C-alpha positions as CSV (number, residue, x, y, z in Angstrom):
1,M,0.0,0.0,0.0
2,P,1.6,3.3,-1.1
3,L,2.6,5.6,1.7
4,Q,0.9,8.9,2.1
5,P,3.0,12.0,1.7
6,N,2.9,12.7,5.4
7,Q,4.0,9.2,6.1
8,R,7.0,9.4,3.7
9,E,8.2,12.6,5.4
10,E,7.9,10.9,8.8
11,R,9.9,7.9,7.6
12,E,12.6,10.1,6.1
13,R,12.8,12.0,9.4
14,E,13.3,8.7,11.4
15,K,16.1,7.7,9.0
16,E,17.9,11.0,9.5
17,I,17.5,10.6,13.3
18,E,18.9,7.0,13.1
19,K,21.9,8.2,11.0
20,E,22.7,10.9,13.5
21,R,22.5,8.4,16.4
22,V,24.8,6.0,14.7
23,G,27.1,8.8,13.7
24,L,27.4,10.0,17.3
25,G,28.0,6.5,18.6
26,G,30.8,5.8,16.0
27,G,32.5,9.2,16.8
28,A,32.5,8.4,20.5
29,A,34.0,5.0,19.9
30,A,36.7,6.4,17.7
31,A,37.5,9.0,20.3
32,A,37.8,6.4,23.0
33,A,40.1,4.3,20.8
34,I,42.3,7.3,20.1
35,M,42.4,8.1,23.9
36,S,43.3,4.5,24.7
37,K,46.1,4.4,22.1
38,N,47.7,7.6,23.3
39,R,47.1,7.3,27.0
40,W,50.5,8.6,28.0
41,H,50.0,11.8,25.9
42,F,46.5,12.2,27.3
43,L,47.7,11.8,30.9
44,N,50.6,14.1,30.3
45,Y,48.2,16.7,29.0
46,L,45.9,16.4,32.0
47,A,48.9,16.4,34.5
48,S,49.9,19.5,36.3
49,D,53.2,21.4,35.6
50,K,54.6,20.1,38.9
51,Q,53.9,16.6,38.0
52,K,55.4,17.1,34.6
53,S,58.6,18.4,36.2
54,K,58.9,15.4,38.5
55,H,58.4,13.2,35.5
56,W,61.3,14.8,33.5
57,F,63.5,14.8,36.7
58,F,63.2,11.0,37.1
59,L,63.7,10.5,33.4
60,A,66.9,12.5,33.5
61,L,68.0,10.6,36.6
62,A,67.5,7.3,34.8
63,L,69.5,8.5,31.8
64,A,72.3,9.6,34.1
65,L,72.4,6.2,35.8
66,V,72.6,4.5,32.4
67,V,75.6,6.7,31.5
68,L,77.4,6.0,34.8
69,I,76.9,2.3,34.5
70,G,78.1,2.3,30.9
71,T,81.2,4.3,31.9
72,A,82.0,1.9,34.7
73,L,81.7,-1.1,32.4
74,L,84.0,0.6,29.9
75,I,86.7,1.4,32.5
76,S,86.4,-2.1,33.8
77,A,86.9,-3.5,30.4
78,L,90.0,-1.3,29.8
79,I,91.6,-2.3,33.1
80,G,90.9,-5.9,32.3
81,T,92.6,-5.4,28.9
82,I,95.6,-3.8,30.4
83,S,96.0,-6.5,33.0
84,F,95.6,-9.1,30.3
85,Q,98.3,-7.5,28.2
86,D,100.6,-7.2,31.2
87,S,100.1,-10.9,32.0
88,I,101.0,-11.8,28.4
89,L,104.0,-9.6,28.4
90,C,105.2,-11.0,31.7
91,S,104.8,-14.5,30.5
92,F,107.2,-13.7,27.7
93,N,109.7,-12.6,30.3
94,G,109.5,-15.7,32.4
95,G,107.0,-14.2,34.8
96,A,109.4,-11.6,36.1
97,A,108.7,-7.9,36.3
98,F,109.7,-6.0,33.2
99,N,112.7,-3.8,33.2
100,S,112.9,-0.1,32.5
101,V,112.1,-0.4,28.8
102,D,108.7,-1.9,29.4
103,T,107.3,-0.6,32.7
104,H,109.5,2.1,34.3
105,Y,110.2,4.3,31.3
106,L,106.7,5.8,31.4
107,T,106.5,9.5,30.8
108,T,107.3,11.7,33.9
109,P,107.3,15.5,34.3
110,T,111.1,15.5,34.4
111,Q,111.3,13.6,31.1
112,L,108.9,16.0,29.4
113,L,110.8,19.0,30.8
114,A,114.1,17.4,29.5
115,V,112.7,17.0,26.1
116,L,111.5,20.6,26.0
117,H,114.7,22.0,27.4
118,Y,117.2,20.1,25.1
119,A,114.9,20.7,22.1
120,T,114.9,24.4,22.6
121,S,118.3,25.1,24.2
122,K,121.6,25.7,22.4
123,V,123.5,24.5,25.5
124,T,124.5,20.8,25.2
125,P,125.7,18.3,27.8
126,Q,129.4,18.2,28.5
127,Q,129.8,14.6,27.4
128,S,129.6,13.4,23.8
129,V,126.7,11.3,22.5
130,Q,128.9,8.2,22.5
131,E,130.0,8.8,26.1
132,I,126.4,9.4,27.2
133,R,125.3,6.2,25.6
134,V,127.5,4.1,27.8
135,T,125.8,5.3,31.0
136,F,122.4,5.4,29.3
137,D,122.5,1.7,28.4
138,V,123.2,0.8,32.1
139,L,120.5,3.1,33.4
140,R,118.1,1.6,30.9
141,S,118.7,-1.9,32.1
142,L,118.6,-1.1,35.9
143,S,116.2,1.8,36.3
144,P,114.6,2.6,38.7
145,C,117.9,2.5,40.6
146,N,120.1,4.6,42.9
147,F,122.3,7.0,40.8
148,L,124.9,9.2,42.5
149,V,126.4,12.0,40.4
150,F,129.4,14.0,41.4
151,G,128.7,17.3,39.6
152,L,125.7,19.4,38.6
153,G,125.8,20.7,35.1
154,Y,124.1,21.1,31.7
155,D,123.4,17.3,31.5
156,S,121.9,16.9,35.0
157,L,118.3,17.1,33.8
158,M,119.1,14.4,31.2
159,W,120.6,12.0,33.8
160,S,117.6,12.5,36.0
161,A,115.2,11.8,33.1
162,F,117.1,8.6,32.3
163,N,116.3,7.3,35.8
164,P,112.5,7.8,36.1
165,R,111.1,6.9,39.5
166,G,114.6,6.1,40.7
167,T,116.8,8.1,43.1
168,T,119.3,10.5,41.3
169,L,121.4,12.7,43.6
170,F,123.8,15.4,42.4
171,L,126.7,16.6,44.6
172,E,128.0,20.1,43.7
173,E,130.7,22.2,45.3
174,D,129.3,25.7,44.3
175,P,126.2,26.7,46.3
176,K,125.4,29.6,43.9
177,W,125.5,27.2,41.0
178,V,123.1,24.8,42.8
179,Q,120.6,27.6,43.4
180,S,120.9,28.7,39.8
181,V,120.2,25.3,38.4
182,L,117.4,24.4,40.8
183,K,115.7,27.7,40.0
184,D,115.2,26.5,36.4
185,F,114.8,22.7,37.2
186,P,113.3,22.4,40.7
187,T,112.6,18.7,40.3
188,L,116.3,17.9,40.5
189,H,117.7,16.5,43.7
190,A,121.0,18.3,44.5
191,Q,123.1,18.9,47.5
192,T,126.1,21.2,48.2
193,V,129.2,19.5,49.4
194,R,132.7,20.8,50.5
195,Y,136.0,19.1,49.7
196,R,139.1,19.2,51.8
197,T,141.6,18.6,49.1
198,Q,143.3,20.5,46.4
199,L,144.6,19.3,43.0
200,S,148.1,20.3,43.9
201,Q,148.1,17.8,46.7
202,A,147.3,14.8,44.5
203,D,150.8,13.1,44.6
204,H,151.1,13.6,48.4
205,L,147.5,12.3,49.0
206,L,148.2,9.1,46.9
207,K,151.4,8.5,48.8
208,S,149.9,9.0,52.3
209,S,146.9,6.8,51.5
210,R,149.3,3.8,51.0
211,S,150.6,4.2,54.5
212,E,147.4,5.2,56.4
213,P,145.6,2.1,57.7
214,Y,142.2,3.8,57.5
215,C,142.7,4.4,53.8
216,R,143.3,0.7,53.1
217,P,140.5,-1.6,51.9
218,G,140.2,-3.5,55.2
219,K,139.6,-0.4,57.3
220,A,138.5,2.3,54.9
221,Y,135.2,4.0,55.5
222,L,133.8,7.5,54.8
223,R,131.7,9.2,57.4
224,E,133.9,10.8,60.0
225,N,137.0,9.1,58.8
226,Y,139.3,12.1,59.4
227,R,142.4,10.0,59.4
228,C,142.2,9.3,55.7
229,K,142.4,12.6,53.9
230,L,140.9,11.1,50.7
231,A,137.7,10.0,52.5
232,L,134.8,12.4,51.8
233,T,133.6,13.0,55.4
234,G,131.2,15.8,54.9
235,L,128.6,14.4,52.5
236,P,124.9,14.4,53.2
237,D,123.6,11.5,55.3
238,E,121.7,10.2,52.3
239,V,124.9,9.4,50.5
240,Y,126.2,7.2,53.3
241,E,122.8,5.5,54.0
242,T,122.1,4.6,50.3
243,E,123.6,1.7,48.4
244,W,124.3,3.2,45.0
245,D,124.0,1.2,41.8
246,L,125.7,3.8,39.6
247,I,128.2,6.4,40.5
248,M,129.2,9.1,38.0
249,I,132.4,11.1,38.7
250,D,132.3,14.3,36.6
251,A,133.2,16.7,39.3
252,P,134.5,18.5,41.3
253,R,136.7,20.8,39.3
254,G,140.2,19.5,38.6
255,Y,141.8,21.7,36.0
256,Y,143.8,24.1,38.1
257,A,146.0,23.8,41.2
258,E,143.6,25.2,43.8
259,A,140.6,23.2,42.6
260,P,139.5,20.3,44.8
261,G,140.3,17.7,42.2
262,R,138.6,14.3,41.9
263,M,140.9,12.3,44.1
264,G,138.5,12.1,47.0
265,A,135.5,11.3,44.8
266,I,137.4,8.5,43.1
267,F,138.6,7.0,46.4
268,S,135.1,7.3,48.0
269,A,133.4,5.7,45.0
270,A,135.7,2.7,45.4
271,V,135.0,2.4,49.1
272,M,131.2,2.6,48.5
273,A,131.4,0.0,45.7
274,R,133.4,-2.4,47.8
275,A,131.0,-2.0,50.8
276,R,128.0,-3.0,48.7
277,V,125.9,-5.7,50.4
278,G,123.3,-6.2,47.7
279,S,123.6,-8.4,44.7
280,G,125.4,-7.3,41.6
281,V,128.2,-4.8,41.0
282,T,128.5,-1.1,41.3
283,H,128.9,0.8,38.0
284,V,131.4,3.6,38.3
285,F,131.8,6.1,35.4
286,L,134.8,8.4,35.4
287,H,134.9,11.3,33.0
288,D,137.9,13.4,31.8
289,V,140.3,10.4,31.9
290,D,142.6,12.2,29.5
291,R,143.9,14.1,32.6
292,K,146.8,12.7,34.7
293,V,145.2,12.7,38.1
294,E,142.0,11.0,37.0
295,K,144.1,8.2,35.3
296,M,146.4,7.8,38.3
297,F,143.7,7.5,40.9
298,A,141.5,5.3,38.8
299,Q,144.4,2.9,38.4
300,E,145.0,2.9,42.2
301,F,141.4,2.6,43.5
302,L,139.0,1.7,40.7
303,C,141.3,-0.9,39.1
304,F,141.8,-1.5,35.4
305,K,140.8,-5.2,35.9
306,Y,137.3,-3.9,36.6
307,R,137.2,-1.6,33.6
308,V,134.7,-2.8,31.1
309,N,134.4,0.0,28.6
310,H,136.4,3.0,27.3
311,V,134.7,5.5,25.1
312,G,136.2,8.9,24.4
313,R,137.1,10.5,27.7
314,L,134.9,8.1,29.7
315,W,135.9,4.9,31.6
316,H,133.3,2.5,32.8
317,F,134.1,0.2,35.8
318,E,132.0,-2.7,37.2
319,I,133.3,-3.1,40.8
320,P,132.1,-6.2,42.8
321,P,131.6,-6.1,46.6
322,A,134.8,-6.9,48.6
323,N,135.3,-10.4,49.9
324,K,135.0,-9.8,53.6
325,N,137.2,-12.8,54.4
326,N,140.2,-11.4,52.4
327,S,139.6,-7.6,52.7
328,I,141.4,-7.4,56.1
329,I,144.7,-8.7,54.9
330,T,144.5,-6.9,51.5
331,D,146.7,-3.8,51.4
332,H,145.6,-2.4,48.1
333,F,142.3,-1.9,46.3
334,C,143.6,-3.5,43.1
């Protein structure tokens, strides 16, 4: 039965109402889905500024903890790598600690200062490169060690740098010169000493030492040994209380009659070397052996039988400890 015009209008109005109802329901569902999917953004939007600041604070704290943990793990890995490398290196050396080339020749402030100084200075060490190499090779094998140097000069910073983490002591007769050097190189360890001899007395001192019992190997000592004029009695306590592995004699002055000469230094080095109680020998280096007094006293006290090297004006001796059973009846050092 066909619908009347008023009935058709009523039916169309009901359809439009139904569409609007369905449309509204679909929009609400879509909105709910979007809100559920982006819940964090929705809550962040509704949260107060104070709550938002707390949220970012904890987020930053979490990131900082992650960075700290990562850094700690990295450092731990590096330390493990170094330890592993050291263990491998030591295994190649029979398990023994490495010598100066491997572990002790790490960069020190004195070494850096030495590089800077000698790279920019026109003043060069008193010894030649070939002479320096003799002592350098011994220091390289023994460092860190105890190194006593008679003299403070243009090469002192170099000698100290060659013995990193060891004890290097310089003995100098001129207090003004000591102050001048230490002003530029305060890391050096230097002491002022006084000598009671003169170069003009060299022959007499050698003769008297042969007749003075306290200058002979069996009774010779240094501290307060006033009976032996060659004994250096006024040295710092550190000199007497330390067992020196190397002794360099490049001072005091010995080129004019009133100069102290190196007679006492050569004699005292021989006494210290013979008194050694530790293992090994004492390396003694004597410079300026082209001069008469240095040669004469080296032959008398350092002994040519202990000389192991001769380069330029430098002699190198390896002096063993004295045999205590025979030292009392021995009248001569050589």
